[in-house]
mmCIF file of the C-alpha atoms, coordinates in Angstrom:
data_MODEL
# 
_entry.id   MODEL 
# 
loop_
_atom_site.group_PDB 
_atom_site.id 
_atom_site.type_symbol 
_atom_site.label_atom_id 
_atom_site.label_alt_id 
_atom_site.label_comp_id 
_atom_site.label_asym_id 
_atom_site.label_entity_id 
_atom_site.label_seq_id 
_atom_site.pdbx_PDB_ins_code 
_atom_site.Cartn_x 
_atom_site.Cartn_y 
_atom_site.Cartn_z 
_atom_site.occupancy 
_atom_site.B_iso_or_equiv 
_atom_site.pdbx_formal_charge 
_atom_site.auth_seq_id 
_atom_site.auth_comp_id 
_atom_site.auth_asym_id 
_atom_site.auth_atom_id 
_atom_site.pdbx_PDB_model_num 
ATOM 1   C CA . VAL A 1 1   ? 5.945   17.538  -9.682  1.00 0.00 ? 1   VAL A CA 1 
ATOM 2   C CA . ARG A 1 2   ? 4.572   14.418  -11.376 1.00 0.00 ? 2   ARG A CA 1 
ATOM 3   C CA . VAL A 1 3   ? 5.250   11.092  -9.675  1.00 0.00 ? 3   VAL A CA 1 
ATOM 4   C CA . PRO A 1 4   ? 4.090   7.516   -10.314 1.00 0.00 ? 4   PRO A CA 1 
ATOM 5   C CA . CYS A 1 5   ? 1.044   6.741   -8.196  1.00 0.00 ? 5   CYS A CA 1 
ATOM 6   C CA . PHE A 1 6   ? -1.178  3.737   -7.517  1.00 0.00 ? 6   PHE A CA 1 
ATOM 7   C CA . SER A 1 7   ? -4.519  3.389   -5.762  1.00 0.00 ? 7   SER A CA 1 
ATOM 8   C CA . MET A 1 8   ? -5.536  1.002   -3.022  1.00 0.00 ? 8   MET A CA 1 
ATOM 9   C CA . ASN A 1 9   ? -8.779  0.705   -1.150  1.00 0.00 ? 9   ASN A CA 1 
ATOM 10  C CA . MET A 1 10  ? -9.099  0.816   2.612   1.00 0.00 ? 10  MET A CA 1 
ATOM 11  C CA . PRO A 1 11  ? -8.173  -0.784  4.911   1.00 0.00 ? 11  PRO A CA 1 
ATOM 12  C CA . PHE A 1 12  ? -5.127  -1.898  2.925   1.00 0.00 ? 12  PHE A CA 1 
ATOM 13  C CA . ALA A 1 13  ? -4.074  1.599   1.869   1.00 0.00 ? 13  ALA A CA 1 
ATOM 14  C CA . GLY A 1 14  ? -3.905  2.574   5.532   1.00 0.00 ? 14  GLY A CA 1 
ATOM 15  C CA . LEU A 1 15  ? -1.930  -0.547  6.366   1.00 0.00 ? 15  LEU A CA 1 
ATOM 16  C CA . VAL A 1 16  ? 0.654   0.224   3.665   1.00 0.00 ? 16  VAL A CA 1 
ATOM 17  C CA . ALA A 1 17  ? 0.847   3.911   4.614   1.00 0.00 ? 17  ALA A CA 1 
ATOM 18  C CA . HIS A 1 18  ? 1.403   3.038   8.283   1.00 0.00 ? 18  HIS A CA 1 
ATOM 19  C CA . GLY A 1 19  ? 4.185   0.651   7.228   1.00 0.00 ? 19  GLY A CA 1 
ATOM 20  C CA . TYR A 1 20  ? 2.464   -2.439  8.644   1.00 0.00 ? 20  TYR A CA 1 
ATOM 21  C CA . LYS A 1 21  ? 1.595   -4.075  5.307   1.00 0.00 ? 21  LYS A CA 1 
ATOM 22  C CA . THR A 1 22  ? 4.975   -4.766  3.717   1.00 0.00 ? 22  THR A CA 1 
ATOM 23  C CA . LEU A 1 23  ? 3.847   -6.987  0.834   1.00 0.00 ? 23  LEU A CA 1 
ATOM 24  C CA . GLU A 1 24  ? 1.467   -5.841  -1.871  1.00 0.00 ? 24  GLU A CA 1 
ATOM 25  C CA . THR A 1 25  ? 0.054   -8.662  -3.958  1.00 0.00 ? 25  THR A CA 1 
ATOM 26  C CA . ARG A 1 26  ? -1.452  -8.514  -7.413  1.00 0.00 ? 26  ARG A CA 1 
ATOM 27  C CA . ASN A 1 27  ? -2.112  -10.969 -10.218 1.00 0.00 ? 27  ASN A CA 1 
ATOM 28  C CA . HIS A 1 28  ? 0.100   -9.027  -12.610 1.00 0.00 ? 28  HIS A CA 1 
ATOM 29  C CA . THR A 1 29  ? 3.561   -7.456  -12.642 1.00 0.00 ? 29  THR A CA 1 
ATOM 30  C CA . MET A 1 30  ? 2.578   -3.788  -12.389 1.00 0.00 ? 30  MET A CA 1 
ATOM 31  C CA . PHE A 1 31  ? 5.268   -2.974  -9.801  1.00 0.00 ? 31  PHE A CA 1 
ATOM 32  C CA . VAL A 1 32  ? 8.232   -4.538  -11.663 1.00 0.00 ? 32  VAL A CA 1 
ATOM 33  C CA . PRO A 1 33  ? 9.124   -1.441  -13.766 1.00 0.00 ? 33  PRO A CA 1 
ATOM 34  C CA . LEU A 1 34  ? 9.159   0.704   -10.615 1.00 0.00 ? 34  LEU A CA 1 
ATOM 35  C CA . GLU A 1 35  ? 11.407  -1.460  -8.437  1.00 0.00 ? 35  GLU A CA 1 
ATOM 36  C CA . GLY A 1 36  ? 13.731  0.766   -6.422  1.00 0.00 ? 36  GLY A CA 1 
ATOM 37  C CA . GLN A 1 37  ? 11.610  3.874   -6.949  1.00 0.00 ? 37  GLN A CA 1 
ATOM 38  C CA . THR A 1 38  ? 9.488   5.939   -4.608  1.00 0.00 ? 38  THR A CA 1 
ATOM 39  C CA . VAL A 1 39  ? 5.829   6.086   -5.591  1.00 0.00 ? 39  VAL A CA 1 
ATOM 40  C CA . ALA A 1 40  ? 2.761   7.860   -4.266  1.00 0.00 ? 40  ALA A CA 1 
ATOM 41  C CA . LEU A 1 41  ? -0.067  5.960   -2.571  1.00 0.00 ? 41  LEU A CA 1 
ATOM 42  C CA . HIS A 1 42  ? -3.617  7.062   -3.378  1.00 0.00 ? 42  HIS A CA 1 
ATOM 43  C CA . VAL A 1 43  ? -6.489  5.941   -1.151  1.00 0.00 ? 43  VAL A CA 1 
ATOM 44  C CA . GLY A 1 44  ? -9.465  4.762   -3.163  1.00 0.00 ? 44  GLY A CA 1 
ATOM 45  C CA . ARG A 1 45  ? -13.003 5.634   -2.167  1.00 0.00 ? 45  ARG A CA 1 
ATOM 46  C CA . ARG A 1 46  ? -14.126 2.067   -1.543  1.00 0.00 ? 46  ARG A CA 1 
ATOM 47  C CA . THR A 1 47  ? -13.522 -0.470  1.196   1.00 0.00 ? 47  THR A CA 1 
ATOM 48  C CA . TYR A 1 48  ? -12.116 -3.800  0.068   1.00 0.00 ? 48  TYR A CA 1 
ATOM 49  C CA . PRO A 1 49  ? -14.501 -6.565  1.163   1.00 0.00 ? 49  PRO A CA 1 
ATOM 50  C CA . ASP A 1 50  ? -12.328 -9.204  2.829   1.00 0.00 ? 50  ASP A CA 1 
ATOM 51  C CA . GLY A 1 51  ? -14.845 -10.165 5.505   1.00 0.00 ? 51  GLY A CA 1 
ATOM 52  C CA . GLY A 1 52  ? -12.544 -9.013  8.296   1.00 0.00 ? 52  GLY A CA 1 
ATOM 53  C CA . ALA A 1 53  ? -9.738  -11.442 7.422   1.00 0.00 ? 53  ALA A CA 1 
ATOM 54  C CA . HIS A 1 54  ? -7.183  -8.623  7.767   1.00 0.00 ? 54  HIS A CA 1 
ATOM 55  C CA . ARG A 1 55  ? -8.240  -8.102  11.394  1.00 0.00 ? 55  ARG A CA 1 
ATOM 56  C CA . ASP A 1 56  ? -7.881  -11.827 12.135  1.00 0.00 ? 56  ASP A CA 1 
ATOM 57  C CA . ILE A 1 57  ? -4.383  -11.873 10.619  1.00 0.00 ? 57  ILE A CA 1 
ATOM 58  C CA . MET A 1 58  ? -3.345  -8.797  12.592  1.00 0.00 ? 58  MET A CA 1 
ATOM 59  C CA . ALA A 1 59  ? -4.756  -10.245 15.836  1.00 0.00 ? 59  ALA A CA 1 
ATOM 60  C CA . ARG A 1 60  ? -2.857  -13.476 15.128  1.00 0.00 ? 60  ARG A CA 1 
ATOM 61  C CA . ASP A 1 61  ? 0.262   -11.275 14.877  1.00 0.00 ? 61  ASP A CA 1 
ATOM 62  C CA . GLY A 1 62  ? -0.393  -10.084 18.442  1.00 0.00 ? 62  GLY A CA 1 
ATOM 63  C CA . LEU A 1 63  ? -1.956  -6.692  17.768  1.00 0.00 ? 63  LEU A CA 1 
ATOM 64  C CA . SER A 1 64  ? -4.646  -5.352  20.071  1.00 0.00 ? 64  SER A CA 1 
ATOM 65  C CA . GLU A 1 65  ? -8.013  -4.164  18.775  1.00 0.00 ? 65  GLU A CA 1 
ATOM 66  C CA . ALA A 1 66  ? -6.867  -0.577  19.427  1.00 0.00 ? 66  ALA A CA 1 
ATOM 67  C CA . ASP A 1 67  ? -3.690  -1.101  17.380  1.00 0.00 ? 67  ASP A CA 1 
ATOM 68  C CA . ILE A 1 68  ? -5.675  -2.693  14.559  1.00 0.00 ? 68  ILE A CA 1 
ATOM 69  C CA . ASP A 1 69  ? -8.122  0.217   14.567  1.00 0.00 ? 69  ASP A CA 1 
ATOM 70  C CA . ARG A 1 70  ? -5.256  2.736   14.456  1.00 0.00 ? 70  ARG A CA 1 
ATOM 71  C CA . LEU A 1 71  ? -3.445  0.975   11.595  1.00 0.00 ? 71  LEU A CA 1 
ATOM 72  C CA . THR A 1 72  ? -6.607  0.599   9.513   1.00 0.00 ? 72  THR A CA 1 
ATOM 73  C CA . THR A 1 73  ? -7.524  4.266   9.893   1.00 0.00 ? 73  THR A CA 1 
ATOM 74  C CA . LEU A 1 74  ? -6.003  7.267   8.167   1.00 0.00 ? 74  LEU A CA 1 
ATOM 75  C CA . PRO A 1 75  ? -4.581  10.050  10.341  1.00 0.00 ? 75  PRO A CA 1 
ATOM 76  C CA . ASP A 1 76  ? -6.518  13.267  10.866  1.00 0.00 ? 76  ASP A CA 1 
ATOM 77  C CA . GLY A 1 77  ? -6.651  15.315  7.681   1.00 0.00 ? 77  GLY A CA 1 
ATOM 78  C CA . ALA A 1 78  ? -6.093  12.347  5.381   1.00 0.00 ? 78  ALA A CA 1 
ATOM 79  C CA . ALA A 1 79  ? -9.079  10.997  3.480   1.00 0.00 ? 79  ALA A CA 1 
ATOM 80  C CA . ARG A 1 80  ? -10.212 8.689   0.736   1.00 0.00 ? 80  ARG A CA 1 
ATOM 81  C CA . GLY A 1 81  ? -9.673  10.171  -2.700  1.00 0.00 ? 81  GLY A CA 1 
ATOM 82  C CA . THR A 1 82  ? -6.286  11.636  -1.762  1.00 0.00 ? 82  THR A CA 1 
ATOM 83  C CA . ILE A 1 83  ? -2.610  10.776  -2.019  1.00 0.00 ? 83  ILE A CA 1 
ATOM 84  C CA . VAL A 1 84  ? -1.609  10.201  1.589   1.00 0.00 ? 84  VAL A CA 1 
ATOM 85  C CA . ALA A 1 85  ? 1.837   8.635   1.529   1.00 0.00 ? 85  ALA A CA 1 
ATOM 86  C CA . LEU A 1 86  ? 4.993   7.759   -0.330  1.00 0.00 ? 86  LEU A CA 1 
ATOM 87  C CA . VAL A 1 87  ? 6.398   4.247   -0.378  1.00 0.00 ? 87  VAL A CA 1 
ATOM 88  C CA . ASP A 1 88  ? 9.475   2.626   -1.895  1.00 0.00 ? 88  ASP A CA 1 
ATOM 89  C CA . VAL A 1 89  ? 8.836   -0.279  -4.260  1.00 0.00 ? 89  VAL A CA 1 
ATOM 90  C CA . GLY A 1 90  ? 10.989  -3.349  -3.689  1.00 0.00 ? 90  GLY A CA 1 
ATOM 91  C CA . GLU A 1 91  ? 11.395  -6.645  -5.479  1.00 0.00 ? 91  GLU A CA 1 
ATOM 92  C CA . THR A 1 92  ? 8.464   -8.502  -7.033  1.00 0.00 ? 92  THR A CA 1 
ATOM 93  C CA . VAL A 1 93  ? 8.404   -12.295 -6.950  1.00 0.00 ? 93  VAL A CA 1 
ATOM 94  C CA . LEU A 1 94  ? 5.973   -14.770 -8.468  1.00 0.00 ? 94  LEU A CA 1 
ATOM 95  C CA . VAL A 1 95  ? 4.543   -17.224 -5.932  1.00 0.00 ? 95  VAL A CA 1 
ATOM 96  C CA . ASP A 1 96  ? 2.170   -19.563 -7.765  1.00 0.00 ? 96  ASP A CA 1 
ATOM 97  C CA . ASP A 1 97  ? 1.785   -22.065 -4.932  1.00 0.00 ? 97  ASP A CA 1 
ATOM 98  C CA . VAL A 1 98  ? -1.076  -21.193 -2.572  1.00 0.00 ? 98  VAL A CA 1 
ATOM 99  C CA . ALA A 1 99  ? 0.651   -23.179 0.195   1.00 0.00 ? 99  ALA A CA 1 
ATOM 100 C CA . GLU A 1 100 ? 3.720   -20.913 -0.080  1.00 0.00 ? 100 GLU A CA 1 
ATOM 101 C CA . ARG A 1 101 ? 1.526   -17.806 -0.057  1.00 0.00 ? 101 ARG A CA 1 
ATOM 102 C CA . SER A 1 102 ? -0.200  -19.210 3.047   1.00 0.00 ? 102 SER A CA 1 
ATOM 103 C CA . LEU A 1 103 ? 2.985   -19.255 5.135   1.00 0.00 ? 103 LEU A CA 1 
ATOM 104 C CA . LEU A 1 104 ? 2.592   -17.196 8.295   1.00 0.00 ? 104 LEU A CA 1 
ATOM 105 C CA . ALA A 1 105 ? 5.241   -14.623 7.333   1.00 0.00 ? 105 ALA A CA 1 
ATOM 106 C CA . VAL A 1 106 ? 3.693   -14.083 3.897   1.00 0.00 ? 106 VAL A CA 1 
ATOM 107 C CA . GLU A 1 107 ? 0.130   -13.751 5.197   1.00 0.00 ? 107 GLU A CA 1 
ATOM 108 C CA . THR A 1 108 ? 1.319   -11.360 7.911   1.00 0.00 ? 108 THR A CA 1 
ATOM 109 C CA . GLY A 1 109 ? 3.267   -9.195  5.442   1.00 0.00 ? 109 GLY A CA 1 
ATOM 110 C CA . ALA A 1 110 ? 0.393   -9.096  2.956   1.00 0.00 ? 110 ALA A CA 1 
ATOM 111 C CA . VAL A 1 111 ? -2.308  -8.945  5.661   1.00 0.00 ? 111 VAL A CA 1 
ATOM 112 C CA . ALA A 1 112 ? -4.308  -11.365 3.537   1.00 0.00 ? 112 ALA A CA 1 
ATOM 113 C CA . THR A 1 113 ? -4.860  -15.091 3.330   1.00 0.00 ? 113 THR A CA 1 
ATOM 114 C CA . GLY A 1 114 ? -2.786  -17.053 0.859   1.00 0.00 ? 114 GLY A CA 1 
ATOM 115 C CA . ALA A 1 115 ? -5.869  -18.022 -1.119  1.00 0.00 ? 115 ALA A CA 1 
ATOM 116 C CA . ALA A 1 116 ? -7.112  -14.430 -1.370  1.00 0.00 ? 116 ALA A CA 1 
ATOM 117 C CA . MET A 1 117 ? -3.860  -12.698 -2.325  1.00 0.00 ? 117 MET A CA 1 
ATOM 118 C CA . GLY A 1 118 ? -2.387  -12.203 -5.771  1.00 0.00 ? 118 GLY A CA 1 
ATOM 119 C CA . ARG A 1 119 ? 0.427   -14.365 -7.164  1.00 0.00 ? 119 ARG A CA 1 
ATOM 120 C CA . TYR A 1 120 ? 2.949   -11.519 -7.542  1.00 0.00 ? 120 TYR A CA 1 
ATOM 121 C CA . LEU A 1 121 ? 4.302   -10.314 -4.190  1.00 0.00 ? 121 LEU A CA 1 
ATOM 122 C CA . THR A 1 122 ? 6.025   -6.937  -4.090  1.00 0.00 ? 122 THR A CA 1 
ATOM 123 C CA . THR A 1 123 ? 7.914   -5.639  -1.083  1.00 0.00 ? 123 THR A CA 1 
ATOM 124 C CA . MET A 1 124 ? 6.801   -2.182  0.100   1.00 0.00 ? 124 MET A CA 1 
ATOM 125 C CA . LYS A 1 125 ? 9.363   -0.292  2.175   1.00 0.00 ? 125 LYS A CA 1 
ATOM 126 C CA . ASN A 1 126 ? 9.882   3.035   3.913   1.00 0.00 ? 126 ASN A CA 1 
ATOM 127 C CA . ALA A 1 127 ? 6.245   4.137   3.911   1.00 0.00 ? 127 ALA A CA 1 
ATOM 128 C CA . ARG A 1 128 ? 5.766   7.679   5.151   1.00 0.00 ? 128 ARG A CA 1 
ATOM 129 C CA . PHE A 1 129 ? 2.705   9.865   5.380   1.00 0.00 ? 129 PHE A CA 1 
ATOM 130 C CA . LEU A 1 130 ? 2.734   13.189  3.573   1.00 0.00 ? 130 LEU A CA 1 
ATOM 131 C CA . ASP A 1 131 ? 2.383   16.291  5.723   1.00 0.00 ? 131 ASP A CA 1 
ATOM 132 C CA . ALA A 1 132 ? -0.787  17.121  3.815   1.00 0.00 ? 132 ALA A CA 1 
ATOM 133 C CA . PRO A 1 133 ? -2.890  14.807  1.635   1.00 0.00 ? 133 PRO A CA 1 
ATOM 134 C CA . VAL A 1 134 ? -3.180  15.674  -2.060  1.00 0.00 ? 134 VAL A CA 1 
ATOM 135 C CA . PRO A 1 135 ? -6.682  15.347  -3.594  1.00 0.00 ? 135 PRO A CA 1 
ATOM 136 C CA . THR A 1 136 ? -6.392  13.212  -6.723  1.00 0.00 ? 136 THR A CA 1 
ATOM 137 C CA . ARG A 1 137 ? -8.668  11.057  -8.807  1.00 0.00 ? 137 ARG A CA 1 
ATOM 138 C CA . GLY A 1 138 ? -7.545  7.439   -8.662  1.00 0.00 ? 138 GLY A CA 1 
ATOM 139 C CA . ARG A 1 139 ? -7.075  5.239   -11.713 1.00 0.00 ? 139 ARG A CA 1 
ATOM 140 C CA . PRO A 1 140 ? -6.294  1.582   -12.362 1.00 0.00 ? 140 PRO A CA 1 
ATOM 141 C CA . GLY A 1 141 ? -2.639  0.555   -12.387 1.00 0.00 ? 141 GLY A CA 1 
ATOM 142 C CA . PHE A 1 142 ? 0.028   3.243   -12.180 1.00 0.00 ? 142 PHE A CA 1 
ATOM 143 C CA . PHE A 1 143 ? -0.661  6.791   -13.269 1.00 0.00 ? 143 PHE A CA 1 
ATOM 144 C CA . ASP A 1 144 ? 1.251   10.061  -13.082 1.00 0.00 ? 144 ASP A CA 1 
ATOM 145 C CA . ALA A 1 145 ? -0.011  12.243  -10.259 1.00 0.00 ? 145 ALA A CA 1 
ATOM 146 C CA . ALA A 1 146 ? 0.922   15.783  -9.311  1.00 0.00 ? 146 ALA A CA 1 
ATOM 147 C CA . ILE A 1 147 ? 2.207   16.533  -5.842  1.00 0.00 ? 147 ILE A CA 1 
ATOM 148 C CA . PRO A 1 148 ? 3.389   19.955  -4.708  1.00 0.00 ? 148 PRO A CA 1 
ATOM 149 C CA . ARG A 1 149 ? 7.065   20.620  -5.434  1.00 0.00 ? 149 ARG A CA 1 
ATOM 150 C CA . ALA A 1 150 ? 7.720   21.409  -1.757  1.00 0.00 ? 150 ALA A CA 1 
ATOM 151 C CA . LEU A 1 151 ? 6.476   17.950  -0.721  1.00 0.00 ? 151 LEU A CA 1 
ATOM 152 C CA . ALA A 1 152 ? 8.495   16.246  -3.451  1.00 0.00 ? 152 ALA A CA 1 
ATOM 153 C CA . GLU A 1 153 ? 11.639  18.092  -2.392  1.00 0.00 ? 153 GLU A CA 1 
ATOM 154 C CA . LYS A 1 154 ? 11.045  17.423  1.316   1.00 0.00 ? 154 LYS A CA 1 
ATOM 155 C CA . TYR A 1 155 ? 10.767  13.682  0.698   1.00 0.00 ? 155 TYR A CA 1 
ATOM 156 C CA . GLY A 1 156 ? 13.484  13.549  -1.989  1.00 0.00 ? 156 GLY A CA 1 
ATOM 157 C CA . VAL A 1 157 ? 11.153  12.332  -4.718  1.00 0.00 ? 157 VAL A CA 1 
ATOM 158 C CA . ALA A 1 158 ? 12.292  12.608  -8.310  1.00 0.00 ? 158 ALA A CA 1 
ATOM 159 C CA . ALA A 1 159 ? 9.711   13.495  -10.937 1.00 0.00 ? 159 ALA A CA 1 
ATOM 160 C CA . SER A 1 160 ? 8.667   10.740  -13.335 1.00 0.00 ? 160 SER A CA 1 
ATOM 161 C CA . ALA A 1 161 ? 9.902   10.946  -16.899 1.00 0.00 ? 161 ALA A CA 1 
# 
């Protein structure tokens, strides 16, 4: 079954897949056409270089080092270069003002500083790990990816047109 898929680098892919990161930010509107749909999350092979800011934001939110380590790590069997989870795409809003993006709730949801995040904030909901990761080559933006029919049926995912 072919489903819309997007790639993210670690640690942010893990944070979305675990359901901790509830805002994905970009500088373009790539998520708008998929609002209300379930999409696949591919883990890129690289680590996003944020200088540890995500850990500081999570610690500020009251998480222990052990919790941060768990949420920024993929579960056993999951790996970079695979589709690891499904997530529901919510509303996208434009937030041009860095001060608004720097509000505590926004930085916590995006797990990024207001200055570092994109201007378009998209809500990510109902993240759930797949029973088995699906090896896939990542691409920029959204792309159609194949997941086994049994997984699609189990998670109630409709094929993309």
